[in-house]
PASEVO-212637 format. One record per atom (N, C-alpha, C): x, y, z. Coordinates in steps of 0.05 Angstrom, whole numbers, padded with zeros to 5 digits, always signed. Atoms other than C-alpha are relative to their C-alpha. Example, Ala and Ser with C-alpha at 12.3 -4.5 7.8 and 13.67 -1.06 7.14 Angstrom:
<rs>
+00018-00024+00000/+00246-00090+00156/+00018+00024+00000/-00016-00024-00001/+00273-00021+00143/-00015+00022+00014/
</rs>
This chain:
<rs>
+00030-00003+00012/+02269+02136+02254/+00002+00001-00029/+00000+00002+00024/+02254+02121+02185/-00033+00011-00009/+00031-00010+00009/+02196+02168+02152/-00003-00004-00029/+00000+00003+00028/+02172+02148+02085/-00023+00020-00008/+00018-00020+00005/+02137+02203+02042/-00012-00017-00027/+00012+00015+00022/+02090+02168+01992/-00025+00018-00016/+00021-00011+00015/+02036+02192+01937/+00010+00004-00027/-00003+00000+00031/+02031+02202+01862/+00017+00025-00007/-00019-00024+00010/+02075+02247+01820/-00016+00025+00003/+00011-00027-00004/+02061+02320+01836/-00015+00004+00028/+00017+00002-00026/+02030+02305+01906/+00015+00021+00016/-00012-00016-00018/+02079+02348+01940/+00026-00008+00017/-00025+00013-00015/+02133+02299+01965/+00024+00013+00004/-00026-00017+00004/+02195+02337+01943/-00004+00023+00016/+00002-00025-00012/+02168+02402+01968/-00001-00006+00037/-00002+00008-00033/+02153+02370+02041/+00027-00009+00008/-00026+00010-00004/+02218+02337+02039/+00022+00020+00008/-00021-00019-00004/+02258+02397+02029/-00008+00018+00022/+00008-00021-00022/+02218+02440+02078/+00008-00014+00028/-00008+00016-00022/+02233+02385+02131/+00025+00001+00005/-00024+00000+00003/+02302+02379+02114/+00013+00026+00009/-00008-00029-00008/+02311+02457+02123/-00005+00004+00025/+00008-00004-00027/+02276+02463+02188/+00014-00019+00017/-00015+00019-00013/+02312+02399+02218/+00030+00012+00005/-00028-00012+00003/+02382+02431+02198/-00002+00024+00017/+00000-00027-00016/+02363+02496+02228/-00004-00006+00030/+00002+00008-00029/+02344+02459+02297/+00019-00021+00008/-00026+00015-00005/+02409+02419+02293/-00006-00030+00001/+00006+00027+00011/+02373+02353+02272/+00011-00011-00017/-00013+00011+00020/+02417+02312+02229/-00021-00018-00012/+00015+00018+00015/+02369+02281+02180/+00007-00005-00028/-00009+00007+00027/+02386+02242+02116/-00024-00008-00014/+00021+00007+00020/+02348+02226+02054/+00009-00017-00017/-00007+00025+00017/+02345+02167+02007/-00020-00003-00018/+00019+00005+00019/+02309+02145+01946/-00015-00028+00002/+00020+00024-00001/+02261+02088+01930/+00015-00027+00001/-00014+00026+00005/+02310+02036+01909/+00030+00001+00003/-00027-00002-00006/+02379+02015+01920/+00018-00003-00022/-00014+00004+00025/+02399+01994+01851/+00031-00015+00002/-00027+00016-00010/+02452+01945+01881/+00000-00026-00014/-00003+00031+00014/+02432+01881+01843/-00007+00007-00031/+00000-00004+00024/+02440+01885+01769/-00025-00011-00011/+00024+00010+00010/+02385+01836+01753/-00026+00012+00010/+00025-00014-00009/+02334+01870+01799/-00002+00027-00014/+00001-00027+00015/+02352+01937+01767/-00011+00001-00024/+00010-00001+00022/+02339+01917+01701/-00032-00005+00000/+00033+00000-00004/+02267+01896+01724/-00010+00027+00007/+00011-00027-00012/+02257+01958+01761/+00001+00019-00025/+00000-00018+00026/+02278+02001+01701/-00021-00002-00015/+00025+00005+00021/+02225+01967+01658/-00027+00006+00014/+00022-00002-00013/+02174+01972+01710/-00006+00030+00004/+00005-00028-00001/+02183+02046+01718/-00003+00013-00025/+00007-00009+00027/+02179+02056+01645/-00026-00010-00007/+00025+00007+00006/+02109+02023+01648/+00000-00027-00014/+00002+00027+00015/+02131+01955+01619/+00001-00021+00021/+00001+00020-00019/+02106+01896+01662/+00023-00021-00006/-00016+00024+00005/+02155+01837+01674/-00019-00029-00011/+00009+00021+00010/+02142+01775+01637/-00015-00019+00019/+00012+00012-00025/+02123+01742+01704/-00006+00016+00022/+00006-00017-00021/+02089+01776+01760/+00017-00007+00027/-00016+00007-00023/+02125+01736+01813/+00030+00006-00005/-00026-00010+00006/+02190+01751+01779/+00004+00029+00010/+00000-00029-00009/+02175+01826+01789/+00001-00001+00027/+00003-00006-00030/+02155+01822+01860/+00027-00012+00011/-00022+00010-00009/+02216+01778+01874/+00028+00021-00003/-00020-00019+00005/+02259+01830+01841/+00002+00024+00019/+00001-00026-00015/+02234+01892+01876/+00007-00008+00030/-00005+00007-00031/+02236+01851+01946/+00028-00005+00001/-00032+00000-00005/+02312+01834+01933/+00012+00029-00001/-00012-00030-00002/+02324+01907+01918/-00007+00010+00026/+00006-00014-00023/+02288+01925+01981/+00020-00009+00022/-00020+00017-00024/+02329+01874+02027/+00028+00015-00010/-00028-00018+00005/+02394+01910+01992/-00002+00023+00015/-00002-00027-00009/+02371+01980+02007/-00002-00004+00030/+00004+00003-00031/+02350+01959+02080/+00030-00002+00014/-00024+00007-00011/+02418+01928+02090/+00024+00018-00004/-00024-00016+00015/+02467+01976+02051/-00003+00029+00003/+00005-00032+00000/+02433+02042+02050/-00015+00011+00024/+00015-00009-00023/+02380+02047+02106/+00013-00003+00025/-00010+00007-00027/+02413+02016+02160/+00022+00017+00007/-00025-00020-00007/+02481+02057+02156/-00010+00028+00005/+00008-00034-00004/+02440+02122+02147/-00014-00001+00026/+00014-00001-00023/+02395+02106+02207/+00018-00001+00024/-00016-00001-00021/+02452+02094+02251/+00013+00024+00006/-00012-00028-00004/+02472+02167+02241/-00024+00018+00013/+00021-00014-00011/+02402+02194+02253/-00023-00001-00017/+00024+00005+00017/+02333+02200+02225/+00005+00004-00031/-00001+00002+00029/+02322+02184+02152/-00025+00006-00013/+00022-00001+00012/+02271+02207+02102/+00001-00012-00026/+00004+00013+00028/+02251+02161+02042/-00016+00016-00019/+00020-00010+00019/+02225+02198+01982/-00014-00024-00017/+00012+00024+00007/+02177+02138+01964/+00014-00023+00012/-00017+00021-00007/+02193+02072+01989/-00022-00027-00009/+00018+00026+00005/+02150+02008+01998/-00032+00000-00013/+00025-00007+00008/+02078+02034+01986/+00000+00006-00030/-00003-00006+00026/+02102+02065+01918/+00004-00025-00018/-00010+00026+00014/+02133+02000+01897/-00018-00016-00003/+00025+00018+00002/+02070+01959+01917/-00019+00009-00021/+00019-00008+00020/+02027+02004+01875/+00009-00003-00029/-00015+00005+00025/+02075+02003+01814/-00005-00029-00004/+00005+00028+00009/+02070+01929+01816/-00029-00006-00001/+00033+00007+00002/+01993+01925+01826/-00011+00010-00029/+00012-00012+00022/+01979+01973+01769/+00009-00015-00026/-00015+00012+00025/+02029+01937+01718/-00012-00027-00004/+00004+00027-00001/+02010+01866+01736/-00030-00010+00008/+00030+00006-00007/+01936+01871+01756/-00001-00017+00026/-00001+00014-00029/+01951+01843+01826/-00012+00016+00017/+00013-00015-00026/+01916+01861+01890/+00023+00014+00016/-00023-00014-00010/+01958+01916+01918/+00003-00009+00028/-00008+00006-00028/+01949+01890+01991/+00020-00024-00003/-00015+00018+00001/+01981+01828+01970/+00032+00006-00006/-00027-00014+00008/+02042+01869+01940/+00011+00011+00028/-00010-00018-00025/+02044+01910+02005/+00011-00026+00022/-00012+00022-00022/+02049+01843+02051/+00025-00014-00012/-00024+00009+00003/+02104+01816+02009/+00023+00015+00004/-00024-00019-00008/+02147+01879+02017/+00000+00003+00027/-00001-00006-00026/+02127+01890+02085/+00019-00023+00018/-00019+00018-00015/+02164+01825+02105/+00026+00005+00003/-00028-00009-00004/+02227+01860+02098/+00003+00018+00025/+00006-00018-00028/+02221+01885+02169/+00023+00023+00006/-00020-00019+00000/+02286+01924+02164/-00002+00027-00015/+00005-00024+00019/+02260+01974+02111/-00030+00010+00006/+00026-00012-00007/+02193+01987+02151/+00003+00031+00012/+00004-00026-00008/+02178+02061+02160/-00014+00006+00024/+00014-00007-00026/+02161+02081+02233/-00022+00019-00006/+00021-00018+00008/+02118+02135+02199/+00000+00002-00029/+00004-00007+00028/+02090+02138+02130/-00020+00022-00007/+00016-00021+00002/+02061+02200+02104/-00012-00002-00029/+00016+00002+00025/+02013+02191+02045/-00015+00029-00009/+00007-00024+00010/+02000+02254+02006/-00023-00006-00021/+00024+00004+00015/+01928+02252+01982/-00009+00019-00018/+00008-00023+00018/+01931+02313+01937/-00017-00011-00027/+00018+00006+00021/+01875+02308+01885/+00019-00003-00030/-00016+00004+00022/+01902+02280+01820/+00005+00021-00020/+00000-00017+00024/+01880+02336+01773/+00018+00025+00011/-00020-00024-00006/+01921+02387+01818/+00026-00008-00009/-00032+00011+00007/+01983+02343+01814/+00003-00001-00029/-00004+00002+00029/+01971+02339+01737/+00007+00030-00006/-00005-00028+00005/+01968+02416+01736/+00030+00006+00010/-00025-00010-00007/+02033+02420+01777/+00021-00014-00018/-00021+00009+00019/+02069+02371+01727/+00000+00011-00021/+00001-00011+00029/+02047+02410+01668/+00021+00025+00001/-00020-00024-00005/+02093+02467+01697/+00031-00010-00001/-00028+00008-00003/+02156+02422+01698/+00009-00005-00028/-00010+00000+00029/+02203+02421+01640/+00009-00029-00009/-00010+00025+00008/+02222+02349+01648/-00024-00016-00016/+00017+00018+00016/+02189+02295+01599/-00020-00012+00022/+00015+00015-00019/+02130+02259+01628/+00000-00032+00005/-00007+00028-00003/+02138+02192+01658/-00027-00016+00006/+00022+00021+00000/+02097+02128+01664/-00014+00009+00026/+00015-00005-00026/+02038+02140+01718/-00007+00030+00001/+00005-00029+00002/+02034+02216+01701/-00025+00004-00016/+00020-00007+00018/+01978+02211+01649/-00030-00006+00017/+00025-00004-00016/+01906+02223+01679/-00013-00029+00011/+00015+00028-00011/+01876+02150+01680/+00022-00013+00017/-00016+00015-00018/+01938+02119+01710/+00006+00012+00028/-00001-00015-00025/+01948+02174+01762/-00025-00005+00017/+00027-00001-00019/+01876+02167+01785/-00002-00024+00007/+00001+00031-00008/+01885+02090+01788/+00021-00003+00022/-00019+00000-00021/+01948+02096+01829/-00009+00018+00024/+00010-00011-00020/+01914+02146+01874/-00018-00018+00018/+00017+00022-00009/+01862+02091+01889/+00017-00021+00016/-00017+00019-00011/+01917+02042+01899/+00017+00008+00027/-00017-00008-00024/+01957+02083+01948/-00019-00002+00023/+00018+00001-00021/+01894+02088+01992/+00000-00028+00012/+00005+00031-00008/+01886+02011+01992/+00026-00007+00012/-00031+00009-00007/+01963+02002+02000/+00000+00009+00030/-00003-00009-00028/+01962+02046+02062/-00015-00015+00022/+00016+00013-00020/+01906+02010+02096/+00013-00026+00000/-00013+00023-00001/+01942+01946+02079/+00024-00003+00016/-00025-00006-00017/+02008+01969+02107/-00005+00000+00029/+00008-00001-00030/+01976+01989+02177/-00009-00026+00010/+00011+00029-00006/+01940+01919+02177/+00026-00018+00004/-00025+00025+00001/+02006+01881+02163/+00021+00006+00020/-00023-00004-00014/+02054+01920+02202/-00008+00017+00031/+00009-00017-00024/+02013+01959+02257/+00011+00027-00001/-00011-00027+00002/+02049+02022+02234/-00019+00023-00009/+00017-00020+00005/+02017+02087+02228/+00002+00016-00031/-00001-00015+00031/+02000+02124+02159/-00013+00024+00006/+00012-00026-00004/+01986+02196+02162/-00008+00006-00027/+00012-00007+00025/+01940+02214+02105/-00009+00031-00002/+00003-00028-00001/+01938+02288+02084/+00003+00010-00030/-00001-00017+00024/+01926+02331+02022/+00025+00017+00004/-00017-00025-00001/+01982+02376+02005/-00005+00018-00021/+00011-00017+00021/+01942+02420+01963/+00004+00033+00007/+00000-00032-00005/+01951+02488+01999/+00024+00002+00020/-00022-00005-00016/+02007+02520+02037/-00009-00006+00032/+00009+00007-00028/+01963+02508+02102/+00003-00031+00004/+00000+00026-00001/+01963+02436+02086/+00032-00009+00001/-00024+00006-00002/+02040+02436+02076/+00012+00006+00028/-00007-00005-00026/+02048+02471+02144/-00008-00021+00022/+00011+00017-00017/+02007+02423+02177/+00017-00029-00002/-00015+00020+00007/+02045+02366+02145/+00030+00002+00013/-00029-00008-00007/+02116+02397+02164/-00006-00004+00030/+00001-00001-00029/+02093+02406+02235/-00002-00027+00014/+00006+00025-00007/+02067+02334+02243/+00029-00019-00001/-00026+00014+00008/+02136+02305+02213/+00020+00013+00020/-00016-00008-00018/+02176+02354+02254/-00003-00010+00031/+00008+00008-00028/+02142+02334+02317/+00013-00033+00005/-00012+00026-00003/+02160+02262+02306/+00032-00002+00002/-00032+00001-00006/+02233+02276+02292/+00011+00009+00020/-00007-00010-00025/+02241+02319+02350/+00001-00023+00023/+00007+00017-00020/+02211+02263+02391/+00029-00028-00003/-00017+00022+00008/+02264+02213+02357/+00026+00011+00005/-00029-00005-00004/+02326+02256+02369/+00002+00015+00027/-00005-00013-00024/+02341+02278+02443/+00014+00025-00006/-00016-00025+00005/+02361+02352+02448/+00030-00002+00007/-00024+00004-00005/+02423+02331+02478/+00020-00012-00021/-00014+00015+00022/+02442+02290+02413/+00002+00021-00023/-00002-00017+00023/+02430+02347+02365/+00024+00016-00005/-00028-00011+00007/+02490+02381+02329/-00006+00028-00001/
</rs>
């Protein structure tokens, strides 16, 4: 099983991931985790680094081709081997990439989602979209000592939050796969999200197969 955690910066993805990993380990469920990109193609990596810094590619089709190439490599060399061992959590994946492309190149996010959803080997069986309010996310980010990144300013974060909602709808329409949308604003929200994800992980791993 591949579980993708999506949402704007500060939404609670890392907190959710870490809680799931701790609980899974306590129950003997071996769960791996992986990032958004493979970094296995030098050409694609150069494009992705520019995109992450908020710099659009000269040609939007070139940007889409680069991130799709990276996703294909990610699926083949990272996701597939990890999934052969057990369930896998991706901290951002297809929806985040589609939203980045859409906001930088002013493309319909649904088109970006469909382009990336064609990489069937990278499709997450469950996507969790954290819909935490952007202002709360901004408050959380202000407590971090790390420099602010592209997408964390108020206007861009608000725009990305809208794009994620549209991307989630486009993802389900393109793949038929579910998206769980839930804010992670409170401890109760976090508990609900953890419980839902753990239920899916338990169902994916028979008890006899747990370590």
